[in-house]
C-alpha atoms as a printed R data frame, in Angstrom:
    type eleno elety resid chain resno       x       y      z
1   ATOM     1    CA   MET     A     1  86.327 -39.243 -5.777
2   ATOM     2    CA   LYS     A     2  82.674 -38.628 -4.999
3   ATOM     3    CA   SER     A     3  82.923 -40.585 -1.742
4   ATOM     4    CA   VAL     A     4  86.004 -38.576 -0.726
5   ATOM     5    CA   SER     A     5  84.102 -35.374 -1.451
6   ATOM     6    CA   ASN     A     6  81.169 -36.548  0.684
7   ATOM     7    CA   ILE     A     7  83.490 -37.448  3.534
8   ATOM     8    CA   PHE     A     8  85.084 -34.005  3.270
9   ATOM     9    CA   LYS     A     9  81.660 -32.335  3.418
10  ATOM    10    CA   ILE     A    10  80.651 -34.413  6.442
11  ATOM    11    CA   LEU     A    11  83.902 -33.546  8.210
12  ATOM    12    CA   THR     A    12  83.401 -29.862  7.404
13  ATOM    13    CA   VAL     A    13  79.872 -29.902  8.805
14  ATOM    14    CA   PHE     A    14  81.070 -31.799 11.869
15  ATOM    15    CA   LEU     A    15  83.893 -29.323 12.491
16  ATOM    16    CA   MET     A    16  81.523 -26.404 12.067
17  ATOM    17    CA   LEU     A    17  79.063 -27.917 14.550
18  ATOM    18    CA   PHE     A    18  81.910 -28.650 16.944
19  ATOM    19    CA   ALA     A    19  83.114 -25.047 16.661
20  ATOM    20    CA   VAL     A    20  79.603 -23.733 17.338
21  ATOM    21    CA   ILE     A    21  79.257 -25.997 20.384
22  ATOM    22    CA   ILE     A    22  82.629 -24.927 21.753
23  ATOM    23    CA   PHE     A    23  81.897 -21.249 21.097
24  ATOM    24    CA   SER     A    24  78.521 -21.554 22.836
25  ATOM    25    CA   ALA     A    25  80.107 -23.385 25.754
26  ATOM    26    CA   ILE     A    26  82.691 -20.613 26.143
27  ATOM    27    CA   ILE     A    27  79.944 -17.956 26.190
28  ATOM    28    CA   VAL     A    28  77.934 -19.890 28.818
29  ATOM    29    CA   ALA     A    29  81.006 -20.542 30.949
30  ATOM    30    CA   ASP     A    30  82.215 -16.951 30.676
31  ATOM    31    CA   GLY     A    31  78.807 -15.741 31.854
32  ATOM    32    CA   ALA     A    32  79.036 -17.939 34.941
33  ATOM    33    CA   VAL     A    33  82.577 -16.963 35.909
34  ATOM    34    CA   GLU     A    34  83.452 -13.961 38.097
35  ATOM    35    CA   GLN     A    35  86.717 -12.027 38.166
36  ATOM    36    CA   GLU     A    36  87.258 -12.501 41.907
37  ATOM    37    CA   TYR     A    37  86.568 -15.342 44.324
38  ATOM    38    CA   LYS     A    38  87.121 -16.221 47.949
39  ATOM    39    CA   VAL     A    39  87.780 -19.776 49.168
40  ATOM    40    CA   ILE     A    40  87.837 -21.195 52.670
41  ATOM    41    CA   SER     A    41  91.304 -22.153 53.882
42  ATOM    42    CA   ASN     A    42  92.323 -25.627 52.726
43  ATOM    43    CA   SER     A    43  89.535 -25.720 50.111
44  ATOM    44    CA   PRO     A    44  89.907 -25.566 46.321
45  ATOM    45    CA   LEU     A    45  87.862 -23.267 44.107
46  ATOM    46    CA   GLN     A    46  84.801 -24.959 42.630
47  ATOM    47    CA   ILE     A    47  82.653 -23.101 40.099
48  ATOM    48    CA   ASN     A    48  78.898 -23.691 39.910
49  ATOM    49    CA   CYS     A    49  78.387 -23.894 36.130
50  ATOM    50    CA   ARG     A    50  76.441 -26.053 33.675
51  ATOM    51    CA   ILE     A    51  79.652 -26.421 31.655
52  ATOM    52    CA   PRO     A    52  82.298 -28.514 33.478
53  ATOM    53    CA   LEU     A    53  85.250 -26.247 34.270
54  ATOM    54    CA   SER     A    54  88.666 -27.199 35.541
55  ATOM    55    CA   VAL     A    55  90.696 -24.841 37.707
56  ATOM    56    CA   SER     A    56  94.464 -24.579 37.351
57  ATOM    57    CA   ARG     A    57  96.730 -22.192 39.161
58  ATOM    58    CA   CYS     A    58  98.651 -19.730 37.053
59  ATOM    59    CA   ASP     A    59 101.793 -20.181 39.191
60  ATOM    60    CA   ASN     A    60 101.763 -23.934 38.434
61  ATOM    61    CA   LEU     A    61 101.801 -24.834 42.136
62  ATOM    62    CA   SER     A    62  99.910 -27.952 43.061
63  ATOM    63    CA   VAL     A    63  96.559 -28.038 44.771
64  ATOM    64    CA   ASP     A    64  98.351 -29.276 47.903
65  ATOM    65    CA   SER     A    65 100.447 -26.109 48.150
66  ATOM    66    CA   LYS     A    66 100.560 -24.480 51.594
67  ATOM    67    CA   LEU     A    67  99.118 -21.334 50.019
68  ATOM    68    CA   TYR     A    68  95.743 -23.059 50.080
69  ATOM    69    CA   ASN     A    69  95.978 -23.093 53.884
70  ATOM    70    CA   THR     A    70  97.209 -19.538 54.462
71  ATOM    71    CA   VAL     A    71  94.424 -17.087 55.285
72  ATOM    72    CA   GLY     A    72  94.938 -13.778 53.496
73  ATOM    73    CA   SER     A    73  96.985 -15.175 50.627
74  ATOM    74    CA   LYS     A    74  95.951 -14.512 47.040
75  ATOM    75    CA   TYR     A    75  96.653 -16.247 43.774
76  ATOM    76    CA   ASP     A    76  95.431 -16.350 40.182
77  ATOM    77    CA   VAL     A    77  93.761 -19.276 38.445
78  ATOM    78    CA   GLU     A    78  92.811 -20.116 34.883
79  ATOM    79    CA   LEU     A    79  89.452 -21.726 34.180
80  ATOM    80    CA   LYS     A    80  89.245 -24.128 31.257
81  ATOM    81    CA   ILE     A    81  86.601 -26.241 29.551
82  ATOM    82    CA   LEU     A    82  87.548 -29.931 29.603
83  ATOM    83    CA   GLY     A    83  90.888 -28.825 31.009
84  ATOM    84    CA   VAL     A    84  91.954 -27.590 27.559
85  ATOM    85    CA   ILE     A    85  89.955 -24.620 26.271
86  ATOM    86    CA   PRO     A    86  90.695 -21.428 28.295
87  ATOM    87    CA   VAL     A    87  87.690 -19.341 29.381
88  ATOM    88    CA   LYS     A    88  88.887 -16.714 31.827
89  ATOM    89    CA   LYS     A    89  91.408 -15.931 34.529
90  ATOM    90    CA   ALA     A    90  90.276 -15.086 38.047
91  ATOM    91    CA   SER     A    91  91.896 -14.012 41.297
92  ATOM    92    CA   VAL     A    92  91.338 -16.027 44.485
93  ATOM    93    CA   GLU     A    93  91.677 -14.950 48.119
94  ATOM    94    CA   VAL     A    94  91.946 -17.456 50.957
95  ATOM    95    CA   VAL     A    95  89.696 -16.631 53.929
96  ATOM    96    CA   ASP     A    96  88.600 -18.117 57.249
97  ATOM    97    CA   ASP     A    97  85.170 -19.612 57.823
98  ATOM    98    CA   MET     A    98  82.817 -16.637 58.055
99  ATOM    99    CA   TYR     A    99  80.040 -16.773 60.660
100 ATOM   100    CA   VAL     A   100  77.561 -14.038 61.536
101 ATOM   101    CA   SER     A   101  74.454 -13.666 63.678
102 ATOM   102    CA   VAL     A   102  71.538 -13.623 61.208
103 ATOM   103    CA   LEU     A   103  68.732 -11.238 62.213
104 ATOM   104    CA   GLY     A   104  65.780 -10.211 60.001
105 ATOM   105    CA   LEU     A   105  64.683  -7.663 62.629
106 ATOM   106    CA   PRO     A   106  63.015  -4.361 61.738
107 ATOM   107    CA   PHE     A   107  65.024  -1.258 62.539
108 ATOM   108    CA   GLY     A   108  64.679   2.481 62.345
109 ATOM   109    CA   MET     A   109  67.161   5.022 61.055
110 ATOM   110    CA   LYS     A   110  67.759   8.452 62.519
111 ATOM   111    CA   ILE     A   111  70.121  10.208 60.158
112 ATOM   112    CA   TYR     A   112  71.815  13.583 60.290
113 ATOM   113    CA   THR     A   113  73.474  14.563 57.043
114 ATOM   114    CA   ASP     A   114  76.868  16.121 56.405
115 ATOM   115    CA   GLY     A   115  75.596  19.661 55.827
116 ATOM   116    CA   VAL     A   116  72.068  20.206 54.526
117 ATOM   117    CA   LEU     A   117  70.599  18.888 51.291
118 ATOM   118    CA   ILE     A   118  68.862  21.182 48.797
119 ATOM   119    CA   ILE     A   119  65.580  19.489 47.887
120 ATOM   120    CA   ASP     A   120  63.939  22.342 45.968
121 ATOM   121    CA   ILE     A   121  64.659  25.772 44.476
122 ATOM   122    CA   SER     A   122  61.887  28.371 44.508
123 ATOM   123    CA   ASP     A   123  61.076  31.991 43.711
124 ATOM   124    CA   VAL     A   124  61.489  34.925 46.074
125 ATOM   125    CA   ASP     A   125  58.833  37.656 45.773
126 ATOM   126    CA   SER     A   126  61.138  40.696 45.628
127 ATOM   127    CA   LYS     A   127  60.037  44.291 44.971
128 ATOM   128    CA   ASP     A   128  61.184  43.811 41.361
129 ATOM   129    CA   GLY     A   129  59.118  40.673 40.861
130 ATOM   130    CA   TYR     A   130  59.820  36.992 41.324
131 ATOM   131    CA   VAL     A   131  63.539  36.067 41.312
132 ATOM   132    CA   LYS     A   132  65.554  32.907 41.964
133 ATOM   133    CA   PRO     A   133  68.742  33.870 43.862
134 ATOM   134    CA   ALA     A   134  69.808  30.230 44.318
135 ATOM   135    CA   LYS     A   135  69.431  29.415 40.623
136 ATOM   136    CA   LEU     A   136  71.267  32.581 39.595
137 ATOM   137    CA   ALA     A   137  74.120  31.648 41.919
138 ATOM   138    CA   GLY     A   138  74.386  28.184 40.334
139 ATOM   139    CA   LEU     A   139  72.957  26.045 43.134
140 ATOM   140    CA   ASN     A   140  71.199  22.828 42.106
141 ATOM   141    CA   ILE     A   141  68.725  20.447 43.687
142 ATOM   142    CA   GLY     A   142  70.789  17.641 45.233
143 ATOM   143    CA   ASP     A   143  73.660  19.893 46.348
144 ATOM   144    CA   PHE     A   144  74.828  19.612 49.960
145 ATOM   145    CA   ILE     A   145  75.518  22.982 51.602
146 ATOM   146    CA   LEU     A   146  78.479  22.504 53.945
147 ATOM   147    CA   THR     A   147  79.297  26.065 55.055
148 ATOM   148    CA   ILE     A   148  77.945  29.584 54.614
149 ATOM   149    CA   ASP     A   149  80.454  32.421 55.065
150 ATOM   150    CA   GLY     A   150  82.845  29.957 56.712
151 ATOM   151    CA   LYS     A   151  80.287  28.694 59.253
152 ATOM   152    CA   LYS     A   152  79.223  25.062 59.209
153 ATOM   153    CA   VAL     A   153  75.509  24.468 58.790
154 ATOM   154    CA   TYR     A   154  73.784  21.455 60.323
155 ATOM   155    CA   THR     A   155  70.092  22.347 60.319
156 ATOM   156    CA   ASN     A   156  67.434  24.154 58.327
157 ATOM   157    CA   GLU     A   157  67.439  26.823 61.035
158 ATOM   158    CA   ASP     A   158  71.202  27.430 60.606
159 ATOM   159    CA   VAL     A   159  70.707  28.220 56.918
160 ATOM   160    CA   ALA     A   160  67.667  30.447 57.453
161 ATOM   161    CA   GLN     A   161  69.280  32.499 60.238
162 ATOM   162    CA   LEU     A   162  72.473  33.218 58.290
163 ATOM   163    CA   ILE     A   163  70.629  34.237 55.111
164 ATOM   164    CA   GLU     A   164  68.051  36.372 56.940
165 ATOM   165    CA   ALA     A   165  70.840  38.209 58.814
166 ATOM   166    CA   SER     A   166  72.882  38.855 55.650
167 ATOM   167    CA   GLY     A   167  71.417  42.275 54.918
168 ATOM   168    CA   GLY     A   168  71.372  41.313 51.250
169 ATOM   169    CA   ARG     A   169  75.154  41.202 50.827
170 ATOM   170    CA   GLU     A   170  76.897  38.515 48.796
171 ATOM   171    CA   MET     A   171  77.435  35.298 50.721
172 ATOM   172    CA   HIS     A   172  80.027  32.565 50.203
173 ATOM   173    CA   PHE     A   173  78.640  28.994 50.062
174 ATOM   174    CA   VAL     A   174  80.798  25.855 50.101
175 ATOM   175    CA   ILE     A   175  78.825  22.957 48.638
176 ATOM   176    CA   LYS     A   176  79.365  19.331 47.698
177 ATOM   177    CA   ARG     A   177  77.997  18.181 44.347
178 ATOM   178    CA   ASP     A   178  78.561  14.588 43.230
179 ATOM   179    CA   ASN     A   179  81.412  14.319 45.785
180 ATOM   180    CA   VAL     A   180  83.121  17.432 44.342
181 ATOM   181    CA   ILE     A   181  83.580  20.506 46.562
182 ATOM   182    CA   LYS     A   182  82.533  23.775 44.897
183 ATOM   183    CA   ASN     A   183  82.480  27.448 45.926
184 ATOM   184    CA   ILE     A   184  79.351  29.473 45.162
185 ATOM   185    CA   THR     A   185  78.610  33.175 45.643
186 ATOM   186    CA   LEU     A   186  74.959  33.994 46.348
187 ATOM   187    CA   LYS     A   187  73.200  37.320 46.866
188 ATOM   188    CA   PRO     A   188  69.918  36.925 48.813
189 ATOM   189    CA   SER     A   189  66.803  38.893 47.860
190 ATOM   190    CA   LEU     A   190  64.421  40.693 50.216
191 ATOM   191    CA   SER     A   191  61.002  39.045 50.300
192 ATOM   192    CA   LYS     A   192  58.201  41.601 49.945
193 ATOM   193    CA   SER     A   193  55.719  39.421 51.825
194 ATOM   194    CA   THR     A   194  57.884  38.475 54.830
195 ATOM   195    CA   GLY     A   195  60.357  41.355 55.001
196 ATOM   196    CA   LEU     A   196  63.184  38.805 55.330
197 ATOM   197    CA   TYR     A   197  66.121  38.036 53.083
198 ATOM   198    CA   LYS     A   198  65.714  34.719 51.229
199 ATOM   199    CA   ALA     A   199  67.794  32.544 48.894
200 ATOM   200    CA   GLY     A   200  64.917  30.586 47.408
201 ATOM   201    CA   ILE     A   201  66.054  27.164 48.610
202 ATOM   202    CA   TRP     A   202  64.361  24.379 50.531
203 ATOM   203    CA   VAL     A   203  66.720  22.155 52.492
204 ATOM   204    CA   ARG     A   204  66.573  18.962 54.550
205 ATOM   205    CA   ASP     A   205  68.889  18.205 57.445
206 ATOM   206    CA   SER     A   206  67.832  14.735 58.545
207 ATOM   207    CA   SER     A   207  65.986  11.615 57.527
208 ATOM   208    CA   ALA     A   208  64.320   8.607 59.104
209 ATOM   209    CA   GLY     A   209  62.871   5.357 57.859
210 ATOM   210    CA   ILE     A   210  62.270   1.643 58.390
211 ATOM   211    CA   GLY     A   211  64.381  -1.249 57.094
212 ATOM   212    CA   THR     A   212  65.517  -4.758 58.013
213 ATOM   213    CA   LEU     A   213  68.736  -5.764 59.778
214 ATOM   214    CA   THR     A   214  70.645  -8.476 57.910
215 ATOM   215    CA   PHE     A   215  73.315  -9.626 60.348
216 ATOM   216    CA   TYR     A   216  75.566  -8.738 63.250
217 ATOM   217    CA   CYS     A   217  79.288  -9.615 63.210
218 ATOM   218    CA   PRO     A   218  80.254 -10.910 66.676
219 ATOM   219    CA   PHE     A   219  83.972 -10.745 65.876
220 ATOM   220    CA   ASN     A   220  84.082  -6.995 65.120
221 ATOM   221    CA   ASN     A   221  80.798  -5.607 66.552
222 ATOM   222    CA   VAL     A   222  79.560  -4.311 63.188
223 ATOM   223    CA   LEU     A   223  75.830  -4.334 62.472
224 ATOM   224    CA   CYS     A   224  74.515  -4.113 58.920
225 ATOM   225    CA   GLY     A   225  71.230  -3.972 57.097
226 ATOM   226    CA   LEU     A   226  69.193  -2.684 54.171
227 ATOM   227    CA   GLY     A   227  71.543  -3.964 51.432
228 ATOM   228    CA   HIS     A   228  71.360  -0.642 49.570
229 ATOM   229    CA   SER     A   229  72.128   2.983 50.323
230 ATOM   230    CA   VAL     A   230  69.799   5.439 52.040
231 ATOM   231    CA   THR     A   231  68.828   8.128 49.537
232 ATOM   232    CA   ASP     A   232  66.811  11.300 49.776
233 ATOM   233    CA   SER     A   233  63.188  10.708 48.816
234 ATOM   234    CA   ASP     A   234  62.964  13.893 46.737
235 ATOM   235    CA   THR     A   235  66.321  14.017 44.950
236 ATOM   236    CA   GLY     A   236  67.410  10.367 44.891
237 ATOM   237    CA   LYS     A   237  70.853  11.439 46.132
238 ATOM   238    CA   VAL     A   238  72.795   9.154 48.475
239 ATOM   239    CA   LEU     A   239  72.817  10.869 51.872
240 ATOM   240    CA   THR     A   240  76.238  11.672 53.312
241 ATOM   241    CA   ILE     A   241  75.827  10.981 57.007
242 ATOM   242    CA   SER     A   242  77.557  13.106 59.646
243 ATOM   243    CA   SER     A   243  75.926  11.233 62.524
244 ATOM   244    CA   GLY     A   244  73.015   8.966 63.200
245 ATOM   245    CA   GLU     A   245  71.606   5.999 65.037
246 ATOM   246    CA   ILE     A   246  70.254   2.550 64.242
247 ATOM   247    CA   VAL     A   247  67.361   1.869 66.611
248 ATOM   248    CA   GLY     A   248  64.710  -0.761 67.134
249 ATOM   249    CA   ALA     A   249  61.344  -0.679 65.365
250 ATOM   250    CA   GLU     A   250  57.964  -2.380 65.567
251 ATOM   251    CA   ILE     A   251  55.892  -3.093 62.452
252 ATOM   252    CA   VAL     A   252  52.320  -1.954 63.101
253 ATOM   253    CA   SER     A   253  50.696  -2.192 59.651
254 ATOM   254    CA   TYR     A   254  51.450  -2.584 55.969
255 ATOM   255    CA   THR     A   255  50.316  -1.502 52.521
256 ATOM   256    CA   LYS     A   256  49.967  -4.456 50.165
257 ATOM   257    CA   ALA     A   257  51.962  -4.300 46.931
258 ATOM   258    CA   GLN     A   258  50.161  -4.202 43.599
259 ATOM   259    CA   LYS     A   259  51.482  -4.153 40.065
260 ATOM   260    CA   GLY     A   260  52.839  -0.668 39.443
261 ATOM   261    CA   THR     A   261  52.440   0.396 43.081
262 ATOM   262    CA   PRO     A   262  55.024  -0.591 45.701
263 ATOM   263    CA   GLY     A   263  53.788  -1.796 49.070
264 ATOM   264    CA   GLU     A   264  55.248  -0.655 52.348
265 ATOM   265    CA   LEU     A   265  55.739  -1.723 55.955
266 ATOM   266    CA   HIS     A   266  54.650   0.878 58.491
267 ATOM   267    CA   GLY     A   267  56.325   0.961 61.857
268 ATOM   268    CA   ARG     A   268  57.180   2.985 64.910
269 ATOM   269    CA   LEU     A   269  60.641   3.457 66.319
270 ATOM   270    CA   THR     A   270  61.449   2.130 69.777
271 ATOM   271    CA   SER     A   271  63.839   3.511 72.374
272 ATOM   272    CA   THR     A   272  66.300   0.641 71.877
273 ATOM   273    CA   LYS     A   273  69.564   1.881 70.372
274 ATOM   274    CA   TYR     A   274  71.336  -0.843 68.416
275 ATOM   275    CA   ALA     A   275  74.276   1.031 66.907
276 ATOM   276    CA   THR     A   276  75.780   4.343 65.867
277 ATOM   277    CA   PHE     A   277  76.026   4.936 62.131
278 ATOM   278    CA   SER     A   278  79.398   4.320 60.511
279 ATOM   279    CA   LEU     A   279  78.655   4.138 56.787
280 ATOM   280    CA   ASN     A   280  75.880   4.571 54.230
281 ATOM   281    CA   CYS     A   281  76.883   3.040 50.892
282 ATOM   282    CA   ALA     A   282  75.616   1.035 47.920
283 ATOM   283    CA   ALA     A   283  75.988  -2.198 49.936
284 ATOM   284    CA   GLY     A   284  73.807  -1.024 52.824
285 ATOM   285    CA   VAL     A   285  74.026   0.793 56.143
286 ATOM   286    CA   TYR     A   286  76.615  -0.173 58.725
287 ATOM   287    CA   GLY     A   287  77.072   0.762 62.350
288 ATOM   288    CA   LYS     A   288  79.162   0.126 65.419
289 ATOM   289    CA   CYS     A   289  77.022  -2.038 67.662
290 ATOM   290    CA   ASN     A   290  76.639  -1.178 71.334
291 ATOM   291    CA   ASN     A   291  75.361  -4.564 72.467
292 ATOM   292    CA   GLY     A   292  75.548  -7.872 70.641
293 ATOM   293    CA   LEU     A   293  72.310  -8.792 68.886
294 ATOM   294    CA   LYS     A   294  71.321 -12.421 69.192
295 ATOM   295    CA   GLY     A   295  70.311 -14.313 66.092
296 ATOM   296    CA   GLU     A   296  71.119 -17.722 64.689
297 ATOM   297    CA   LEU     A   297  74.863 -18.057 64.189
298 ATOM   298    CA   MET     A   298  75.244 -19.006 60.541
299 ATOM   299    CA   GLN     A   299  78.031 -19.413 58.002
300 ATOM   300    CA   VAL     A   300  78.170 -16.895 55.153
301 ATOM   301    CA   ALA     A   301  78.054 -18.671 51.797
302 ATOM   302    CA   LEU     A   302  80.635 -17.841 49.174
303 ATOM   303    CA   LYS     A   303  79.042 -16.788 45.897
304 ATOM   304    CA   GLN     A   304  80.194 -19.936 44.078
305 ATOM   305    CA   GLU     A   305  78.279 -22.026 46.634
306 ATOM   306    CA   ILE     A   306  74.928 -20.452 45.765
307 ATOM   307    CA   LYS     A   307  72.637 -22.413 43.474
308 ATOM   308    CA   ASN     A   308  69.642 -21.321 41.453
309 ATOM   309    CA   GLY     A   309  66.538 -22.639 43.155
310 ATOM   310    CA   GLU     A   310  64.790 -22.772 46.502
311 ATOM   311    CA   ALA     A   311  65.743 -20.614 49.470
312 ATOM   312    CA   TYR     A   312  63.926 -18.623 52.137
313 ATOM   313    CA   ILE     A   313  64.002 -15.090 53.469
314 ATOM   314    CA   LEU     A   314  63.854 -14.067 57.111
315 ATOM   315    CA   SER     A   315  61.664 -10.993 57.517
316 ATOM   316    CA   THR     A   316  59.376  -9.212 59.975
317 ATOM   317    CA   VAL     A   317  56.058  -8.035 58.562
318 ATOM   318    CA   ASP     A   318  54.171  -7.929 61.856
319 ATOM   319    CA   GLY     A   319  55.399  -6.890 65.300
320 ATOM   320    CA   VAL     A   320  59.076  -7.441 66.106
321 ATOM   321    CA   ALA     A   321  59.666 -11.169 65.446
322 ATOM   322    CA   PRO     A   322  61.028 -12.413 62.088
323 ATOM   323    CA   LYS     A   323  59.553 -15.411 60.269
324 ATOM   324    CA   GLN     A   324  60.725 -17.629 57.411
325 ATOM   325    CA   TYR     A   325  59.166 -17.242 53.949
326 ATOM   326    CA   LYS     A   326  59.902 -19.415 50.910
327 ATOM   327    CA   CYS     A   327  61.434 -17.949 47.764
328 ATOM   328    CA   ASN     A   328  63.441 -18.870 44.662
329 ATOM   329    CA   VAL     A   329  66.766 -17.258 43.798
330 ATOM   330    CA   THR     A   330  68.564 -16.863 40.477
331 ATOM   331    CA   ILE     A   331  72.141 -15.636 40.206
332 ATOM   332    CA   ILE     A   332  72.521 -12.530 38.033
333 ATOM   333    CA   LYS     A   333  75.653 -11.855 36.037
334 ATOM   334    CA   SER     A   334  76.504  -8.324 37.134
335 ATOM   335    CA   ASN     A   335  79.451  -5.939 37.043
336 ATOM   336    CA   THR     A   336  78.413  -4.530 40.417
337 ATOM   337    CA   LYS     A   337  78.743  -5.892 43.937
338 ATOM   338    CA   THR     A   338  75.200  -4.923 44.822
339 ATOM   339    CA   GLN     A   339  72.782  -6.445 42.293
340 ATOM   340    CA   ASN     A   340  73.640 -10.135 42.370
341 ATOM   341    CA   LEU     A   341  70.434 -12.135 42.797
342 ATOM   342    CA   LEU     A   342  66.908 -12.202 41.429
343 ATOM   343    CA   VAL     A   343  64.555 -13.121 44.284
344 ATOM   344    CA   GLU     A   344  61.018 -14.415 43.708
345 ATOM   345    CA   ILE     A   345  58.668 -14.820 46.674
346 ATOM   346    CA   THR     A   346  56.793 -18.147 46.476
347 ATOM   347    CA   ASP     A   347  55.402 -18.314 50.014
348 ATOM   348    CA   ASP     A   348  51.586 -18.184 49.945
349 ATOM   349    CA   ALA     A   349  51.385 -16.766 53.476
350 ATOM   350    CA   LEU     A   350  53.607 -13.792 52.637
351 ATOM   351    CA   LEU     A   351  51.983 -13.223 49.240
352 ATOM   352    CA   SER     A   352  48.550 -13.077 50.846
353 ATOM   353    CA   VAL     A   353  49.730 -10.435 53.319
354 ATOM   354    CA   THR     A   354  52.142  -8.148 51.436
355 ATOM   355    CA   GLY     A   355  51.722  -9.244 47.807
356 ATOM   356    CA   GLY     A   356  55.454  -9.921 47.614
357 ATOM   357    CA   ILE     A   357  58.418  -7.674 48.416
358 ATOM   358    CA   VAL     A   358  57.540  -4.287 49.912
359 ATOM   359    CA   GLN     A   359  59.463  -1.254 51.126
360 ATOM   360    CA   GLY     A   360  60.851  -1.935 54.585
361 ATOM   361    CA   MET     A   361  61.806  -5.527 53.739
362 ATOM   362    CA   SER     A   362  65.148  -4.383 52.307
363 ATOM   363    CA   GLY     A   363  67.898  -6.161 54.200
364 ATOM   364    CA   SER     A   364  65.875  -9.328 54.846
365 ATOM   365    CA   PRO     A   365  68.397 -12.200 55.012
366 ATOM   366    CA   ILE     A   366  68.249 -14.868 52.272
367 ATOM   367    CA   ILE     A   367  69.180 -18.371 53.430
368 ATOM   368    CA   GLN     A   368  69.925 -21.486 51.390
369 ATOM   369    CA   ASN     A   369  71.165 -24.878 52.573
370 ATOM   370    CA   GLY     A   370  71.756 -23.574 56.088
371 ATOM   371    CA   LYS     A   371  73.951 -20.670 54.975
372 ATOM   372    CA   LEU     A   372  73.376 -16.938 54.609
373 ATOM   373    CA   ILE     A   373  73.627 -16.189 50.885
374 ATOM   374    CA   GLY     A   374  72.400 -12.608 50.639
375 ATOM   375    CA   ALA     A   375  69.821  -9.956 51.450
376 ATOM   376    CA   VAL     A   376  66.777  -8.557 49.666
377 ATOM   377    CA   THR     A   377  67.430  -5.033 48.343
378 ATOM   378    CA   HIS     A   378  64.783  -3.883 45.847
379 ATOM   379    CA   VAL     A   379  61.352  -4.780 44.517
380 ATOM   380    CA   LEU     A   380  60.370  -4.859 40.859
381 ATOM   381    CA   ILE     A   381  57.550  -2.307 40.812
382 ATOM   382    CA   ASP     A   382  55.680  -3.945 37.922
383 ATOM   383    CA   GLU     A   383  56.166  -7.441 39.368
384 ATOM   384    CA   PRO     A   384  56.216  -7.138 43.180
385 ATOM   385    CA   THR     A   385  56.607 -10.877 43.753
386 ATOM   386    CA   LYS     A   386  60.170 -10.372 42.481
387 ATOM   387    CA   GLY     A   387  63.087  -8.211 43.499
388 ATOM   388    CA   TYR     A   388  66.857  -8.014 43.659
389 ATOM   389    CA   GLY     A   389  69.355  -9.175 46.247
390 ATOM   390    CA   ILE     A   390  72.991  -8.656 47.178
391 ATOM   391    CA   PHE     A   391  75.511 -11.406 48.021
392 ATOM   392    CA   ALA     A   392  76.091 -11.743 51.787
393 ATOM   393    CA   GLU     A   393  79.768 -12.181 50.966
394 ATOM   394    CA   ASN     A   394  79.848  -8.620 49.594
395 ATOM   395    CA   MET     A   395  78.055  -7.198 52.637
396 ATOM   396    CA   LEU     A   396  80.467  -8.962 54.983
397 ATOM   397    CA   GLU     A   397  83.425  -7.587 53.019
398 ATOM   398    CA   MET     A   398  82.074  -4.069 53.570
399 ATOM   399    CA   ALA     A   399  81.456  -4.805 57.261
400 ATOM   400    CA   GLN     A   400  85.098  -5.781 57.630
401 ATOM   401    CA   SER     A   401  86.146  -2.496 55.986
402 ATOM   402    CA   VAL     A   402  83.939  -0.578 58.418
403 ATOM   403    CA   SER     A   403  85.538  -2.410 61.337
404 ATOM   404    CA   GLU     A   404  89.033  -1.519 60.107
405 ATOM   405    CA   GLN     A   405  88.025   2.132 59.766
406 ATOM   406    CA   ASN     A   406  86.530   2.136 63.272
407 ATOM   407    CA   LEU     A   407  89.839   0.844 64.632
408 ATOM   408    CA   LYS     A   408  91.741   3.593 62.795
409 ATOM   409    CA   ASP     A   409  89.384   6.256 64.133
410 ATOM   410    CA   ALA     A   410  89.802   4.944 67.668
411 ATOM   411    CA   SER     A   411  93.621   4.883 67.528
């Protein structure tokens, strides 16, 4: 009886250990699996995971099904450990080989916003003391003023002229706040010092800056870079662009990064116009290219092809010519399509010059095993040798959307 009891205890411990191992394996596998994947036509889905995963189609069709060869088709798969224990379901889209012209060139941005952006609210020195007409009306920093009394405003001067000519009567403002259109009534106050009517607002109508071009799509003439949105430096708001240009730039100097202080590339814009702005979004800036930009034609890696480990970035930190710099990449489990990689600069030459990732390097292509895997987007302020990156697959997906919209606009 005692031996039977011992055997039972051993089996219980074994089963408990087995359950813990399986549970841990499921957690690890789940963390490595995405909800959506793309595969090249005629290629099965293969997941890069420490835990061996099998892929089975939910429609029970065989791997040899013609659907694997049809570009644009979609299907669902179930991922299992050892072909038995289910982990997660995912959707798969069949795509063509994706090639782009990889750049790493510096570029400048001339941006004109949709309306004008309120960057500060101040007092007006009226005869009755200091007042805040804008605050009383309900205007906030970060609001975009679209129209005043039915007239569109494009510049700081437009706003000032309308308010100064108001005679102090109530004015009707149409604004955009967090992508919601609102109507505001504002009554300007007469400034004692200037003799002009004022609203107590400071606005900005345009922006400019330096970044890095990631790639050019020869098949749809879309140019993209930066890997993150352009935001206002004072408010942090994403700028809604009414028009703008992507132009050439030359890097003339830099500020080296230090812990707690971001570095920066300093450049001057050139007269070369690369593209007209089409979109400013979380995945970068995109434009319709006027002339094809020549870079190395390279295949875009699918996210499941990327491996933790060595890679290199292509960036310009001096002049106009990009150079290769070594780095390490680690895939990040993220619910967003913009923060996908942790990038650590390991190249001694770059570290000695910039101290790591600096402002202006955003958009620098990341290359691994001869394929474009992503772009640098942000630096970690307290650890400037490291930063974040976006999958190239996600940037290309947005570039294709921009191309489709350009075709609609042209028709």
